[in-house]
C-alpha positions in Angstrom: 30.6 -0.8 -30.7 29.0 -0.1 -34.3 25.2 0.5 -34.4 23.0 -2.0 -36.6 23.4 -0.4 -39.7 20.2 1.1 -41.0 18.0 0.1 -43.8 19.5 1.2 -47.2 16.8 2.9 -48.7 16.1 4.9 -45.2 13.0 3.9 -44.9 11.8 2.8 -41.1 11.4 -0.6 -40.3 8.2 -2.2 -39.3 6.7 -5.7 -39.1 6.4 -6.6 -42.8 8.0 -3.2 -43.8 11.1 -4.9 -45.1 12.5 -8.0 -46.7 13.9 -10.2 -44.5 17.1 -9.4 -45.6 17.1 -5.5 -44.8 15.8 -6.1 -41.5 18.4 -5.1 -39.0 16.5 -6.7 -36.2 18.4 -10.2 -38.1 21.6 -8.6 -36.7 20.8 -8.7 -33.1 22.9 -10.9 -31.1 21.7 -14.5 -30.2 20.7 -15.1 -26.4 23.3 -17.7 -26.0 26.1 -15.0 -27.2 24.5 -12.0 -25.4 24.7 -14.1 -22.2 29.0 -14.9 -23.0 29.4 -11.2 -23.3 27.3 -10.2 -19.9 29.5 -13.2 -18.1 32.7 -11.6 -19.6 31.5 -8.1 -18.8 34.3 -6.1 -16.3 32.6 -6.8 -12.7 29.9 -9.4 -13.8 29.3 -11.3 -10.7 26.0 -12.0 -11.0 24.3 -15.4 -11.2 23.9 -16.9 -14.8 20.4 -17.5 -14.0 19.7 -13.4 -13.6 21.9 -13.2 -16.6 20.1 -15.9 -19.0 16.6 -14.0 -18.3 18.1 -10.6 -18.6 19.6 -11.4 -22.1 16.1 -13.2 -23.2 14.4 -10.4 -22.3 16.8 -8.0 -23.4 17.3 -9.5 -26.8 13.1 -10.1 -27.2 12.5 -6.3 -26.3 14.9 -5.3 -29.0 13.7 -7.6 -31.7 9.7 -6.4 -30.6 10.4 -2.8 -31.5 9.6 -1.5 -34.8 13.1 0.0 -35.2 16.0 -1.9 -33.5 19.2 0.3 -33.2 20.6 -0.8 -30.2 24.4 -1.3 -30.3 25.9 -5.0 -28.5 27.2 -2.6 -25.9 23.6 -1.1 -25.3 21.9 -4.3 -25.1 24.6 -5.3 -22.5 24.0 -2.9 -20.5 20.5 -3.1 -20.5 20.4 -6.6 -19.4 23.4 -5.7 -16.6 20.7 -3.7 -14.7 17.8 -6.3 -15.8 20.1 -9.3 -14.0 21.1 -6.8 -11.0 17.2 -6.2 -10.6 16.5 -9.7 -10.9 19.1 -11.1 -8.5 18.5 -8.2 -5.7 16.1 -9.3 -3.0 12.3 -8.1 -3.6 11.1 -5.7 -2.3 14.0 -3.6 -1.7 15.1 -0.7 0.3 13.9 2.9 -0.8 13.8 6.1 1.0 10.1 7.8 1.2 10.5 11.6 0.8 7.0 12.0 -0.7 5.3 12.8 2.8 2.8 9.9 2.3 2.9 8.2 5.2 0.6 5.2 3.5 2.2 5.0 0.7 0.7 2.2 -1.4 3.3 1.7 -3.6 6.0 1.4 -1.2 4.3 -0.7 1.2 2.1 1.5 3.5 2.8 1.1 7.2 6.4 0.9 8.4 6.8 -1.7 11.6 8.7 -0.6 14.4 11.4 -2.0 15.8 9.9 -4.2 17.8 7.2 -5.8 15.6 10.2 -6.3 13.3 12.2 -8.4 16.2 9.0 -10.2 17.0 8.6 -10.9 13.4 12.0 -12.4 13.0 11.7 -14.4 16.1 8.5 -16.1 15.0 10.0 -16.4 11.8 13.6 -18.1 12.7 12.3 -19.7 15.9 9.4 -22.7 16.8 6.5 -21.0 18.4 3.3 -21.8 20.8 1.3 -20.3 17.7 -1.8 -23.1 17.9 -0.5 -24.8 21.5 -2.1 -24.2 25.1 1.1 -24.4 26.8 -0.7 -25.3 30.3 -2.7 -28.4 28.8 -0.4 -29.3 26.5 -3.0 -29.7 23.8 -4.1 -27.6 20.9 -4.6 -23.9 21.3 -6.2 -21.1 19.4 -3.8 -19.2 17.0 -5.9 -15.7 17.5 -6.6 -15.9 21.4 -3.6 -13.8 22.5 -4.4 -10.8 20.1 -7.7 -11.2 20.3 -7.9 -10.1 23.9 -5.5 -7.1 23.5 -8.1 -6.0 20.4 -10.6 -5.9 23.0 -9.3 -4.0 25.5 -8.6 -1.6 22.6 -11.3 -1.0 21.1 -14.3 -2.2 23.6 -15.6 -5.0 20.9 -17.2 -8.1 22.7 -14.8 -10.1 20.0 -12.3 -9.9 17.1 -10.9 -12.1 14.2 -8.5 -11.5 11.4 -8.0 -12.4 7.8 -5.4 -11.6 5.3 -6.4 -8.0 4.3 -9.6 -5.8 4.5 -11.1 -7.1 1.4 -10.4 -10.8 2.7 -12.6 -10.0 6.2 -15.5 -8.3 4.1 -15.5 -11.2 2.0 -15.9 -13.6 5.1 -18.4 -11.3 6.6 -20.6 -11.5 3.3 -20.2 -15.3 2.7 -21.0 -15.6 6.6 -24.2 -13.4 7.0 -25.1 -13.3 3.1 -24.0 -15.7 0.6 -27.2 -16.6 -1.5 -29.1 -13.5 -0.2 -29.5 -9.7 -0.7 -27.1 -7.3 0.5 -28.2 -3.5 0.7 -25.7 -0.7 -0.1 -26.0 2.9 -1.2 -25.7 3.7 -4.5 -23.2 6.4 -3.3 -20.9 3.8 -1.5 -20.4 1.4 -4.6 -16.8 2.5 -4.8 -13.8 1.5 -7.0 -10.6 1.1 -5.0 -7.1 0.8 -6.3 -6.4 -2.0 -8.8 -9.6 -1.8 -10.3 -11.4 -3.7 -7.7 -15.0 -3.0 -7.7 -17.3 -3.1 -4.8 -20.6 -4.8 -6.8 -17.8 -7.0 -8.2 -16.7 -8.3 -4.7 -20.2 -8.8 -4.0 -20.6 -11.1 -6.9 -17.8 -13.1 -6.1 -19.0 -13.4 -2.9 -22.1 -15.0 -4.2 -24.6 -12.6 -2.9 -27.1 -10.5 -4.9 -26.4 -6.4 -4.6 -29.5 -4.3 -3.7 -28.6 -0.8 -4.8 -30.6 2.1 -3.0 -30.7 5.6 -2.9 -29.0 7.9 -5.4 -25.5 8.7 -6.4 -25.5 11.8 -3.8 -28.3 11.2 -1.3 -29.2 8.1 0.4 -32.1 8.3 3.4 -32.8 5.7 6.2 -36.1 5.1 4.5 -34.6 3.6 1.2 -32.6 1.2 3.6 -36.2 0.3 5.3 -38.0 -0.1 2.0 -35.0 -2.5 0.3 -35.6 -4.7 3.5 -37.1 -8.2 2.6 -37.1 -11.9 4.1 -34.4 -12.4 1.4 -32.0 -9.6 2.8 -28.9 -11.2 4.5 -26.7 -8.0 5.3 -26.8 -4.0 5.2 -23.4 -2.7 3.9 -21.9 0.6 5.0 -18.7 1.3 2.7 -16.3 4.2 3.5 -15.6 6.3 0.7 -11.8 5.8 1.2 -10.7 7.4 -1.9 -12.6 10.2 -2.9 -15.2 12.4 -1.3 -18.7 13.9 -2.0 -19.6 17.6 -1.5 -22.9 19.7 -2.1 -26.2 18.4 -2.1 -25.5 14.9 -0.5 -27.0 12.8 2.2 -25.9 9.6 3.8 -27.2 7.4 6.7 -25.0 7.5 9.7 -23.7 4.1 11.0 -25.5 4.4 14.2 -28.8 4.8 12.3 -28.0 1.9 9.9 -27.2 0.0 13.2 -30.7 0.6 14.4 -32.5 -0.1 10.9 -30.9 -3.3 11.2 -31.9 -4.4 15.0 -35.3 -3.2 14.2 -35.4 -6.2 11.1 -32.6 -8.4 12.9 -30.4 -7.9 9.8 -27.0 -7.7 10.6 -24.9 -4.3 9.8 -21.5 -4.4 8.2 -18.9 -1.9 8.0 -16.2 -1.8 5.7 -14.1 0.9 7.1 -11.1 0.3 5.1 -8.9 2.2 7.4 -9.1 3.0 11.2 -7.2 3.4 14.1 -7.7 2.8 17.7 -5.7 5.6 19.0 -8.5 8.7 19.2 -6.6 11.4 16.7 -9.5 13.2 16.3 -8.6 15.9 18.6 -5.6 15.9 16.0 -7.8 17.2 13.4 -8.3 13.6 11.9 -11.8 12.8 10.7 -14.6 11.2 13.2 -14.8 8.2 11.2 -11.3 7.2 11.5 -11.4 6.0 15.6 -12.4 2.7 15.5 -14.1 2.6 19.1 -16.3 5.2 18.3 -17.7 3.3 15.2 -18.3 0.2 17.1 -20.4 2.1 19.9 -23.0 2.8 17.6 -23.7 -0.6 17.8 -22.6 -2.0 14.4 -22.5 -5.5 14.2 -19.2 -5.7 12.8 -16.2 -3.1 11.5 -13.8 -4.4 9.2 -10.5 -2.4 8.7 -6.8 -2.4 7.7 -4.3 -3.3 9.5 -1.2 -1.4 7.5 -3.1 2.0 7.3 -3.8 3.9 10.3 -3.3 0.9 12.8 0.3 1.5 11.8 0.7 -2.7 11.6 1.5 -5.4 9.2 -1.4 -6.0 6.3 -4.3 -7.8 7.8 -8.0 -7.4 7.8 -9.5 -7.1 11.4 -13.1 -7.3 12.1 -14.4 -6.5 15.2 -17.7 -6.9 16.5 -20.5 -8.6 18.5 -19.9 -11.8 20.1 -22.2 -13.4 18.2 -21.1 -12.4 14.4 -17.6 -12.8 15.1 -18.3 -16.2 16.5 -20.0 -17.1 13.1 -17.6 -15.6 10.5 -14.7 -17.7 12.7 -16.6 -20.7 11.9 -16.8 -20.2 8.7 -14.8 -22.8 6.7 -13.6 -19.9 4.4 -11.6 -18.4 7.8 -9.0 -20.7 7.4 -8.3 -19.7 3.8 -8.3 -16.5 4.6 -6.3 -16.4 8.2 -3.1 -14.6 9.0 0.2 -16.2 9.4 2.5 -16.5 12.5 4.6 -13.6 11.2 1.7 -11.1 10.8 0.2 -12.5 14.2 4.0 -11.6 16.0 3.4 -8.1 14.5 0.1 -7.4 15.3 0.6 -8.5 19.0 3.4 -6.4 19.6 1.9 -3.6 18.1 -1.4 -4.2 20.3 1.1 -4.3 23.4 2.5 -1.0 22.4 -0.9 0.8 22.1 -2.2 -0.6 25.5 0.9 0.3 26.7 0.6 3.8 25.2 4.3 3.8 23.8 2.8 5.6 20.5 6.4 6.9 19.6 7.6 3.5 19.1 5.1 2.8 16.2 6.6 4.7 13.1 3.1 5.4 11.2 1.8 7.2 14.7 5.4 9.0 15.1 5.2 10.1 11.5 1.5 11.3 11.0 1.7 12.9 14.9 5.1 15.0 13.9 4.7 18.7 14.9 5.1 21.3 12.2 8.1 22.6 14.3 9.7 19.6 14.3 9.2 19.0 10.8 10.4 23.0 10.0 13.5 21.6 12.0 14.2 18.6 10.2 13.8 20.3 6.8 16.2 23.0 7.7 19.1 20.3 8.4 18.6 18.5 5.7 18.6 21.6 3.2 21.9 22.4 4.9 23.2 19.0 4.4 22.1 19.1 0.8 23.7 22.3 0.2 27.0 21.1 -1.2 25.6 18.3 -3.4 23.2 20.3 -4.6 25.3 23.4 -5.7 27.3 21.1 -7.4 24.6 20.2 -9.7 23.4 23.4 -10.5 20.2 23.5 -7.5 19.3 25.3 -4.9 18.0 23.7 -1.7 15.7 25.3 0.2 13.4 24.2 3.0 9.7 25.1 2.9 6.2 24.3 4.0 3.8 22.1 2.2 0.9 19.8 2.6 0.7 15.6 1.9 -2.3 13.6 2.1 -2.1 10.7 4.7 -2.1 7.7 1.6 -3.4 4.3 1.4 -6.9 5.6 0.0 -7.5 6.5 4.1 -8.5 10.0 4.1 -9.7 11.6 0.8 -9.4 15.2 1.0 -7.5 15.1 4.2 -3.9 16.6 4.3 -0.9 17.1 6.5 0.9 20.3 6.8 4.5 19.6 6.6 8.0 20.8 5.3 9.8 19.8 2.5 13.1 20.5 0.8 12.9 21.8 -2.6 15.4 21.2 -5.2 14.7 23.9 -8.1 17.2 25.1 -10.5 17.1 21.6 -12.7 16.7 21.4 -16.6 13.8 18.9 -15.6 12.5 18.1 -12.4 11.1 14.8 -13.8 14.8 14.1 -15.1 15.9 14.8 -11.4 13.3 12.7 -9.9 14.5 9.8 -12.0 17.8 10.5 -11.3 16.9 10.0 -7.4 15.4 7.1 -8.3 18.0 5.6 -10.1 20.3 6.1 -7.0 22.0 2.9 -5.2 19.2 3.2 -2.6 16.4 5.0 -4.4 14.8 7.9 -3.2 11.2 8.8 -4.0 10.0 12.5 -4.1 7.5 14.8 -5.1 7.6 16.3 -8.1 5.7 20.0 -8.3 6.2 22.0 -11.1 9.9 22.2 -12.0 10.9 21.8 -8.4 11.4 18.1 -6.8 10.2 18.4 -2.8 11.6 15.8 -0.3 9.2 15.9 2.4 10.9 15.2 5.7 8.2 13.9 7.3 8.5 10.3 6.2 12.4 10.5 6.4 13.4 7.1 8.6 16.1 7.4 10.6 19.6 7.2 8.6 17.5 8.5 5.6 19.1 11.9 5.5 22.5 10.6 4.6 20.8 8.4 2.0 19.4 11.4 0.3 22.3 13.2 0.4 24.5 10.0 -1.2 21.6 10.3 -3.7 22.1 13.6 -4.6 25.8 13.7 -4.6 26.4 10.9 -7.3 23.2 10.3 -9.5 23.1 7.8 -12.2 21.8 10.1 -14.3 20.4 13.9 -14.6 
């Protein structure tokens, strides 16, 4: 099809830069006409609502640009791609070849088969979610999973919210609404999505009291800040950055002791924690939740879909009195988890109690040995050999490193192995082609090479990677 003709005087079109009769955007097809062309396109079997929305978006995009030179055929192609995305299920399946186990953009933890089966059963059938089968009366939805979390962690009690931020919000509202919350200046962090601790505190209706300096905070700073208006001492884990050099912070055990001396509760926003002791495998001391609770802190809050290896949830573990107060807060109902989350968490807690760690994908990936990863990388490189050569590429296994992800452990990386694809004119274009495969493959770009890290490949993913390289949509 012919391109929309350029302006005769050769000037570029901008808003208000040409007379209406000269503006090529006036030649764009109407939305109705584009919908008809989409419906008539070969192989078009997409729902009309998706075609209509895609057509509207394509025409509006073309009209908004300063220069519109798309052909009708290009508009049809763009709108068809958009309609396919709209009509498909979201989120859609992708292959994680980044090596980042807790990749926030890819959904963080992958549930084990048992957890997924438990979710399906809870979704498709009635259950005793809030029913005591013995008495036939209303029951407590958290009773079962709370017992298992207590056994795993050593906590006196446990409760849940729909994510870690919600658990912290519930704690703030319970212990300090209308009062002061003392936080070290070095812990006033900004997490992903531009959420900042001071803003969360403000929304919780508490007054922030900053102590210490950016790099150094001492016990005396907390002691001096406590007044009759103090409702809470809050410790926030620096989950996405670290401080080095001339730095100092107050250990959680010492902060807990300060809180007890002044009868002020202490809450830690750990962000990411595990109930399996990974410290002997090189993971930081603060990652192990039972050790944090053993310091005497009142409440520890952490995420379910990070190092724990479960669904999105906010776990709050701590003393019987503190957790009871949080559960009695009316806000707890607004922040509570649903039956699907409970089913996944209950299965996970049972698997952890049974030490069935190999059934939990997050733990399996985190604990994979270098020997195992090297063997998998060599195998994948062999499988990719023919497809890589056909595109003028070389596929070679090599040692690499990747962060754990999820804002979990700053500056902590895991040694791994990847298949390096090099020889492409543009590594970024090759990575884009892999993302455009029928099952998108997400890789890392390092210099002019694409790295396919095998640590995060699931069962069956090797074949999908080979397929993506064999017939990418673009190169």
